[in-house]
mmCIF file of the N, C-alpha and C atoms, coordinates in Angstrom:
data_MODEL
# 
_entry.id   MODEL 
# 
loop_
_atom_site.group_PDB 
_atom_site.id 
_atom_site.type_symbol 
_atom_site.label_atom_id 
_atom_site.label_alt_id 
_atom_site.label_comp_id 
_atom_site.label_asym_id 
_atom_site.label_entity_id 
_atom_site.label_seq_id 
_atom_site.pdbx_PDB_ins_code 
_atom_site.Cartn_x 
_atom_site.Cartn_y 
_atom_site.Cartn_z 
_atom_site.occupancy 
_atom_site.B_iso_or_equiv 
_atom_site.pdbx_formal_charge 
_atom_site.auth_seq_id 
_atom_site.auth_comp_id 
_atom_site.auth_asym_id 
_atom_site.auth_atom_id 
_atom_site.pdbx_PDB_model_num 
ATOM 1   N N  . MET A 1 1  ? 94.501  143.835 -196.557 1.00 0.00 ? 1  MET A N  1 
ATOM 2   C CA . MET A 1 1  ? 95.668  143.368 -195.837 1.00 0.00 ? 1  MET A CA 1 
ATOM 3   C C  . MET A 1 1  ? 96.023  141.971 -196.306 1.00 0.00 ? 1  MET A C  1 
ATOM 4   N N  . THR A 1 2  ? 97.296  141.695 -196.306 1.00 0.00 ? 2  THR A N  1 
ATOM 5   C CA . THR A 1 2  ? 97.728  140.339 -196.619 1.00 0.00 ? 2  THR A CA 1 
ATOM 6   C C  . THR A 1 2  ? 97.442  139.435 -195.428 1.00 0.00 ? 2  THR A C  1 
ATOM 7   N N  . GLU A 1 3  ? 97.629  138.154 -195.618 1.00 0.00 ? 3  GLU A N  1 
ATOM 8   C CA . GLU A 1 3  ? 97.424  137.207 -194.533 1.00 0.00 ? 3  GLU A CA 1 
ATOM 9   C C  . GLU A 1 3  ? 98.370  137.492 -193.364 1.00 0.00 ? 3  GLU A C  1 
ATOM 10  N N  . GLN A 1 4  ? 99.621  137.763 -193.657 1.00 0.00 ? 4  GLN A N  1 
ATOM 11  C CA . GLN A 1 4  ? 100.589 138.035 -192.592 1.00 0.00 ? 4  GLN A CA 1 
ATOM 12  C C  . GLN A 1 4  ? 100.258 139.332 -191.861 1.00 0.00 ? 4  GLN A C  1 
ATOM 13  N N  . GLU A 1 5  ? 99.837  140.348 -192.594 1.00 0.00 ? 5  GLU A N  1 
ATOM 14  C CA . GLU A 1 5  ? 99.447  141.612 -191.960 1.00 0.00 ? 5  GLU A CA 1 
ATOM 15  C C  . GLU A 1 5  ? 98.242  141.411 -191.049 1.00 0.00 ? 5  GLU A C  1 
ATOM 16  N N  . ALA A 1 6  ? 97.288  140.600 -191.490 1.00 0.00 ? 6  ALA A N  1 
ATOM 17  C CA . ALA A 1 6  ? 96.107  140.311 -190.670 1.00 0.00 ? 6  ALA A CA 1 
ATOM 18  C C  . ALA A 1 6  ? 96.509  139.549 -189.409 1.00 0.00 ? 6  ALA A C  1 
ATOM 19  N N  . CYS A 1 7  ? 97.431  138.611 -189.534 1.00 0.00 ? 7  CYS A N  1 
ATOM 20  C CA . CYS A 1 7  ? 97.928  137.871 -188.367 1.00 0.00 ? 7  CYS A CA 1 
ATOM 21  C C  . CYS A 1 7  ? 98.578  138.811 -187.368 1.00 0.00 ? 7  CYS A C  1 
ATOM 22  N N  . ASP A 1 8  ? 99.415  139.694 -187.857 1.00 0.00 ? 8  ASP A N  1 
ATOM 23  C CA . ASP A 1 8  ? 100.081 140.665 -186.988 1.00 0.00 ? 8  ASP A CA 1 
ATOM 24  C C  . ASP A 1 8  ? 99.058  141.584 -186.326 1.00 0.00 ? 8  ASP A C  1 
ATOM 25  N N  . TYR A 1 9  ? 98.064  142.004 -187.074 1.00 0.00 ? 9  TYR A N  1 
ATOM 26  C CA . TYR A 1 9  ? 97.036  142.909 -186.560 1.00 0.00 ? 9  TYR A CA 1 
ATOM 27  C C  . TYR A 1 9  ? 96.229  142.249 -185.444 1.00 0.00 ? 9  TYR A C  1 
ATOM 28  N N  . LEU A 1 10 ? 95.904  140.968 -185.633 1.00 0.00 ? 10 LEU A N  1 
ATOM 29  C CA . LEU A 1 10 ? 95.105  140.248 -184.641 1.00 0.00 ? 10 LEU A CA 1 
ATOM 30  C C  . LEU A 1 10 ? 95.959  139.615 -183.548 1.00 0.00 ? 10 LEU A C  1 
ATOM 31  N N  . GLY A 1 11 ? 97.240  139.466 -183.806 1.00 0.00 ? 11 GLY A N  1 
ATOM 32  C CA . GLY A 1 11 ? 98.118  138.833 -182.828 1.00 0.00 ? 11 GLY A CA 1 
ATOM 33  C C  . GLY A 1 11 ? 97.939  137.328 -182.768 1.00 0.00 ? 11 GLY A C  1 
ATOM 34  N N  . VAL A 1 12 ? 97.708  136.721 -183.930 1.00 0.00 ? 12 VAL A N  1 
ATOM 35  C CA . VAL A 1 12 ? 97.515  135.275 -184.010 1.00 0.00 ? 12 VAL A CA 1 
ATOM 36  C C  . VAL A 1 12 ? 98.456  134.685 -185.058 1.00 0.00 ? 12 VAL A C  1 
ATOM 37  N N  . THR A 1 13 ? 98.557  133.365 -185.052 1.00 0.00 ? 13 THR A N  1 
ATOM 38  C CA . THR A 1 13 ? 99.376  132.677 -186.047 1.00 0.00 ? 13 THR A CA 1 
ATOM 39  C C  . THR A 1 13 ? 98.579  132.496 -187.332 1.00 0.00 ? 13 THR A C  1 
ATOM 40  N N  . ARG A 1 14 ? 99.264  132.104 -188.377 1.00 0.00 ? 14 ARG A N  1 
ATOM 41  C CA . ARG A 1 14 ? 98.587  131.859 -189.656 1.00 0.00 ? 14 ARG A CA 1 
ATOM 42  C C  . ARG A 1 14 ? 97.611  130.698 -189.540 1.00 0.00 ? 14 ARG A C  1 
ATOM 43  N N  . ASN A 1 15 ? 97.974  129.681 -188.764 1.00 0.00 ? 15 ASN A N  1 
ATOM 44  C CA . ASN A 1 15 ? 97.069  128.538 -188.577 1.00 0.00 ? 15 ASN A CA 1 
ATOM 45  C C  . ASN A 1 15 ? 95.779  128.968 -187.888 1.00 0.00 ? 15 ASN A C  1 
ATOM 46  N N  . THR A 1 16 ? 95.902  129.822 -186.888 1.00 0.00 ? 16 THR A N  1 
ATOM 47  C CA . THR A 1 16 ? 94.717  130.306 -186.180 1.00 0.00 ? 16 THR A CA 1 
ATOM 48  C C  . THR A 1 16 ? 93.845  131.146 -187.103 1.00 0.00 ? 16 THR A C  1 
ATOM 49  N N  . LEU A 1 17 ? 94.456  132.029 -187.870 1.00 0.00 ? 17 LEU A N  1 
ATOM 50  C CA . LEU A 1 17 ? 93.693  132.842 -188.814 1.00 0.00 ? 17 LEU A CA 1 
ATOM 51  C C  . LEU A 1 17 ? 92.989  131.956 -189.830 1.00 0.00 ? 17 LEU A C  1 
ATOM 52  N N  . TYR A 1 18 ? 93.648  130.919 -190.292 1.00 0.00 ? 18 TYR A N  1 
ATOM 53  C CA . TYR A 1 18 ? 93.044  129.981 -191.241 1.00 0.00 ? 18 TYR A CA 1 
ATOM 54  C C  . TYR A 1 18 ? 91.820  129.309 -190.608 1.00 0.00 ? 18 TYR A C  1 
ATOM 55  N N  . LYS A 1 19 ? 91.928  128.905 -189.345 1.00 0.00 ? 19 LYS A N  1 
ATOM 56  C CA . LYS A 1 19 ? 90.793  128.283 -188.653 1.00 0.00 ? 19 LYS A CA 1 
ATOM 57  C C  . LYS A 1 19 ? 89.633  129.258 -188.516 1.00 0.00 ? 19 LYS A C  1 
ATOM 58  N N  . PHE A 1 20 ? 89.934  130.513 -188.186 1.00 0.00 ? 20 PHE A N  1 
ATOM 59  C CA . PHE A 1 20 ? 88.891  131.535 -188.099 1.00 0.00 ? 20 PHE A CA 1 
ATOM 60  C C  . PHE A 1 20 ? 88.198  131.692 -189.447 1.00 0.00 ? 20 PHE A C  1 
ATOM 61  N N  . ARG A 1 21 ? 88.978  131.682 -190.506 1.00 0.00 ? 21 ARG A N  1 
ATOM 62  C CA . ARG A 1 21 ? 88.439  131.846 -191.857 1.00 0.00 ? 21 ARG A CA 1 
ATOM 63  C C  . ARG A 1 21 ? 87.570  130.653 -192.243 1.00 0.00 ? 21 ARG A C  1 
ATOM 64  N N  . LYS A 1 22 ? 88.044  129.452 -191.965 1.00 0.00 ? 22 LYS A N  1 
ATOM 65  C CA . LYS A 1 22 ? 87.310  128.237 -192.339 1.00 0.00 ? 22 LYS A CA 1 
ATOM 66  C C  . LYS A 1 22 ? 85.983  128.108 -191.593 1.00 0.00 ? 22 LYS A C  1 
ATOM 67  N N  . THR A 1 23 ? 85.943  128.595 -190.360 1.00 0.00 ? 23 THR A N  1 
ATOM 68  C CA . THR A 1 23 ? 84.716  128.488 -189.566 1.00 0.00 ? 23 THR A CA 1 
ATOM 69  C C  . THR A 1 23 ? 83.806  129.698 -189.747 1.00 0.00 ? 23 THR A C  1 
ATOM 70  N N  . GLY A 1 24 ? 84.213  130.667 -190.561 1.00 0.00 ? 24 GLY A N  1 
ATOM 71  C CA . GLY A 1 24 ? 83.392  131.829 -190.841 1.00 0.00 ? 24 GLY A CA 1 
ATOM 72  C C  . GLY A 1 24 ? 83.435  132.897 -189.767 1.00 0.00 ? 24 GLY A C  1 
ATOM 73  N N  . ARG A 1 25 ? 84.388  132.810 -188.864 1.00 0.00 ? 25 ARG A N  1 
ATOM 74  C CA . ARG A 1 25 ? 84.478  133.792 -187.778 1.00 0.00 ? 25 ARG A CA 1 
ATOM 75  C C  . ARG A 1 25 ? 85.065  135.115 -188.234 1.00 0.00 ? 25 ARG A C  1 
ATOM 76  N N  . VAL A 1 26 ? 85.872  135.095 -189.284 1.00 0.00 ? 26 VAL A N  1 
ATOM 77  C CA . VAL A 1 26 ? 86.458  136.329 -189.802 1.00 0.00 ? 26 VAL A CA 1 
ATOM 78  C C  . VAL A 1 26 ? 86.230  136.378 -191.317 1.00 0.00 ? 26 VAL A C  1 
ATOM 79  N N  . ALA A 1 27 ? 85.829  137.565 -191.786 1.00 0.00 ? 27 ALA A N  1 
ATOM 80  C CA . ALA A 1 27 ? 85.549  137.739 -193.213 1.00 0.00 ? 27 ALA A CA 1 
ATOM 81  C C  . ALA A 1 27 ? 86.847  137.884 -193.999 1.00 0.00 ? 27 ALA A C  1 
ATOM 82  N N  . PHE A 1 28 ? 86.818  137.411 -195.223 1.00 0.00 ? 28 PHE A N  1 
ATOM 83  C CA . PHE A 1 28 ? 87.972  137.515 -196.117 1.00 0.00 ? 28 PHE A CA 1 
ATOM 84  C C  . PHE A 1 28 ? 87.477  137.660 -197.540 1.00 0.00 ? 28 PHE A C  1 
ATOM 85  N N  . HIS A 1 29 ? 88.390  138.027 -198.423 1.00 0.00 ? 29 HIS A N  1 
ATOM 86  C CA . HIS A 1 29 ? 88.039  138.219 -199.832 1.00 0.00 ? 29 HIS A CA 1 
ATOM 87  C C  . HIS A 1 29 ? 89.085  137.527 -200.686 1.00 0.00 ? 29 HIS A C  1 
ATOM 88  N N  . ARG A 1 30 ? 88.632  136.830 -201.699 1.00 0.00 ? 30 ARG A N  1 
ATOM 89  C CA . ARG A 1 30 ? 89.540  136.140 -202.620 1.00 0.00 ? 30 ARG A CA 1 
ATOM 90  C C  . ARG A 1 30 ? 89.855  137.029 -203.813 1.00 0.00 ? 30 ARG A C  1 
ATOM 91  N N  . LEU A 1 31 ? 91.134  137.079 -204.139 1.00 0.00 ? 31 LEU A N  1 
ATOM 92  C CA . LEU A 1 31 ? 91.585  137.751 -205.353 1.00 0.00 ? 31 LEU A CA 1 
ATOM 93  C C  . LEU A 1 31 ? 92.263  136.689 -206.196 1.00 0.00 ? 31 LEU A C  1 
ATOM 94  N N  . GLY A 1 32 ? 91.470  135.977 -206.941 1.00 0.00 ? 32 GLY A N  1 
ATOM 95  C CA . GLY A 1 32 ? 92.006  134.876 -207.724 1.00 0.00 ? 32 GLY A CA 1 
ATOM 96  C C  . GLY A 1 32 ? 91.934  133.583 -206.929 1.00 0.00 ? 32 GLY A C  1 
ATOM 97  N N  . PRO A 1 33 ? 92.452  132.511 -207.513 1.00 0.00 ? 33 PRO A N  1 
ATOM 98  C CA . PRO A 1 33 ? 92.317  131.195 -206.871 1.00 0.00 ? 33 PRO A CA 1 
ATOM 99  C C  . PRO A 1 33 ? 93.177  131.002 -205.620 1.00 0.00 ? 33 PRO A C  1 
ATOM 100 N N  . ARG A 1 34 ? 94.255  131.732 -205.470 1.00 0.00 ? 34 ARG A N  1 
ATOM 101 C CA . ARG A 1 34 ? 95.161  131.506 -204.343 1.00 0.00 ? 34 ARG A CA 1 
ATOM 102 C C  . ARG A 1 34 ? 95.345  132.682 -203.409 1.00 0.00 ? 34 ARG A C  1 
ATOM 103 N N  . ARG A 1 35 ? 94.947  133.850 -203.821 1.00 0.00 ? 35 ARG A N  1 
ATOM 104 C CA . ARG A 1 35 ? 95.217  135.050 -203.017 1.00 0.00 ? 35 ARG A CA 1 
ATOM 105 C C  . ARG A 1 35 ? 94.009  135.421 -202.173 1.00 0.00 ? 35 ARG A C  1 
ATOM 106 N N  . VAL A 1 36 ? 94.253  135.590 -200.885 1.00 0.00 ? 36 VAL A N  1 
ATOM 107 C CA . VAL A 1 36 ? 93.209  135.980 -199.937 1.00 0.00 ? 36 VAL A CA 1 
ATOM 108 C C  . VAL A 1 36 ? 93.654  137.266 -199.260 1.00 0.00 ? 36 VAL A C  1 
ATOM 109 N N  . VAL A 1 37 ? 92.743  138.210 -199.129 1.00 0.00 ? 37 VAL A N  1 
ATOM 110 C CA . VAL A 1 37 ? 93.039  139.465 -198.440 1.00 0.00 ? 37 VAL A CA 1 
ATOM 111 C C  . VAL A 1 37 ? 91.960  139.724 -197.393 1.00 0.00 ? 37 VAL A C  1 
ATOM 112 N N  . TYR A 1 38 ? 92.299  140.589 -196.455 1.00 0.00 ? 38 TYR A N  1 
ATOM 113 C CA . TYR A 1 38 ? 91.411  140.922 -195.347 1.00 0.00 ? 38 TYR A CA 1 
ATOM 114 C C  . TYR A 1 38 ? 91.260  142.427 -195.279 1.00 0.00 ? 38 TYR A C  1 
ATOM 115 N N  . ARG A 1 39 ? 90.053  142.892 -194.975 1.00 0.00 ? 39 ARG A N  1 
ATOM 116 C CA . ARG A 1 39 ? 89.811  144.323 -194.790 1.00 0.00 ? 39 ARG A CA 1 
ATOM 117 C C  . ARG A 1 39 ? 89.917  144.646 -193.312 1.00 0.00 ? 39 ARG A C  1 
ATOM 118 N N  . GLN A 1 40 ? 90.512  145.767 -192.999 1.00 0.00 ? 40 GLN A N  1 
ATOM 119 C CA . GLN A 1 40 ? 90.684  146.159 -191.601 1.00 0.00 ? 40 GLN A CA 1 
ATOM 120 C C  . GLN A 1 40 ? 89.325  146.301 -190.909 1.00 0.00 ? 40 GLN A C  1 
ATOM 121 N N  . GLU A 1 41 ? 88.330  146.786 -191.622 1.00 0.00 ? 41 GLU A N  1 
ATOM 122 C CA . GLU A 1 41 ? 86.994  146.940 -191.038 1.00 0.00 ? 41 GLU A CA 1 
ATOM 123 C C  . GLU A 1 41 ? 86.444  145.594 -190.583 1.00 0.00 ? 41 GLU A C  1 
ATOM 124 N N  . ASP A 1 42 ? 86.672  144.560 -191.387 1.00 0.00 ? 42 ASP A N  1 
ATOM 125 C CA . ASP A 1 42 ? 86.205  143.218 -191.025 1.00 0.00 ? 42 ASP A CA 1 
ATOM 126 C C  . ASP A 1 42 ? 86.954  142.683 -189.813 1.00 0.00 ? 42 ASP A C  1 
ATOM 127 N N  . LEU A 1 43 ? 88.248  142.943 -189.751 1.00 0.00 ? 43 LEU A N  1 
ATOM 128 C CA . LEU A 1 43 ? 89.035  142.491 -188.607 1.00 0.00 ? 43 LEU A CA 1 
ATOM 129 C C  . LEU A 1 43 ? 88.632  143.245 -187.346 1.00 0.00 ? 43 LEU A C  1 
ATOM 130 N N  . ASP A 1 44 ? 88.361  144.535 -187.476 1.00 0.00 ? 44 ASP A N  1 
ATOM 131 C CA . ASP A 1 44 ? 87.898  145.321 -186.329 1.00 0.00 ? 44 ASP A CA 1 
ATOM 132 C C  . ASP A 1 44 ? 86.563  144.788 -185.816 1.00 0.00 ? 44 ASP A C  1 
ATOM 133 N N  . ARG A 1 45 ? 85.676  144.436 -186.722 1.00 0.00 ? 45 ARG A N  1 
ATOM 134 C CA . ARG A 1 45 ? 84.374  143.870 -186.349 1.00 0.00 ? 45 ARG A CA 1 
ATOM 135 C C  . ARG A 1 45 ? 84.567  142.543 -185.609 1.00 0.00 ? 45 ARG A C  1 
ATOM 136 N N  . PHE A 1 46 ? 85.484  141.736 -186.082 1.00 0.00 ? 46 PHE A N  1 
ATOM 137 C CA . PHE A 1 46 ? 85.809  140.465 -185.441 1.00 0.00 ? 46 PHE A CA 1 
ATOM 138 C C  . PHE A 1 46 ? 86.299  140.702 -184.012 1.00 0.00 ? 46 PHE A C  1 
ATOM 139 N N  . ILE A 1 47 ? 87.160  141.691 -183.839 1.00 0.00 ? 47 ILE A N  1 
ATOM 140 C CA . ILE A 1 47 ? 87.697  142.016 -182.503 1.00 0.00 ? 47 ILE A CA 1 
ATOM 141 C C  . ILE A 1 47 ? 86.563  142.512 -181.595 1.00 0.00 ? 47 ILE A C  1 
ATOM 142 N N  . GLN A 1 48 ? 85.701  143.359 -182.112 1.00 0.00 ? 48 GLN A N  1 
ATOM 143 C CA . GLN A 1 48 ? 84.608  143.919 -181.308 1.00 0.00 ? 48 GLN A CA 1 
ATOM 144 C C  . GLN A 1 48 ? 83.619  142.848 -180.850 1.00 0.00 ? 48 GLN A C  1 
ATOM 145 N N  . ARG A 1 49 ? 83.443  141.820 -181.674 1.00 0.00 ? 49 ARG A N  1 
ATOM 146 C CA . ARG A 1 49 ? 82.539  140.724 -181.290 1.00 0.00 ? 49 ARG A CA 1 
ATOM 147 C C  . ARG A 1 49 ? 83.125  139.877 -180.170 1.00 0.00 ? 49 ARG A C  1 
ATOM 148 N N  . GLY A 1 50 ? 84.403  140.049 -179.904 1.00 0.00 ? 50 GLY A N  1 
ATOM 149 C CA . GLY A 1 50 ? 85.039  139.274 -178.836 1.00 0.00 ? 50 GLY A CA 1 
ATOM 150 C C  . GLY A 1 50 ? 85.520  137.920 -179.317 1.00 0.00 ? 50 GLY A C  1 
ATOM 151 N N  . ASN A 1 51 ? 85.825  137.849 -180.602 1.00 0.00 ? 51 ASN A N  1 
ATOM 152 C CA . ASN A 1 51 ? 86.339  136.625 -181.226 1.00 0.00 ? 51 ASN A CA 1 
ATOM 153 C C  . ASN A 1 51 ? 85.260  135.609 -181.205 1.00 0.00 ? 51 ASN A C  1 
# 
């Protein structure tokens, strides 16, 4: 998922998703130096943990 798709899926802003990513609360994958993607399984796990 793109960053915007992940935001829509979680119901958060891009800034909030960035904070989750920086603190290690949500998993992400880098595709090159600037592109970040998210797997739905990782986002589901994040939701199940209760954020």
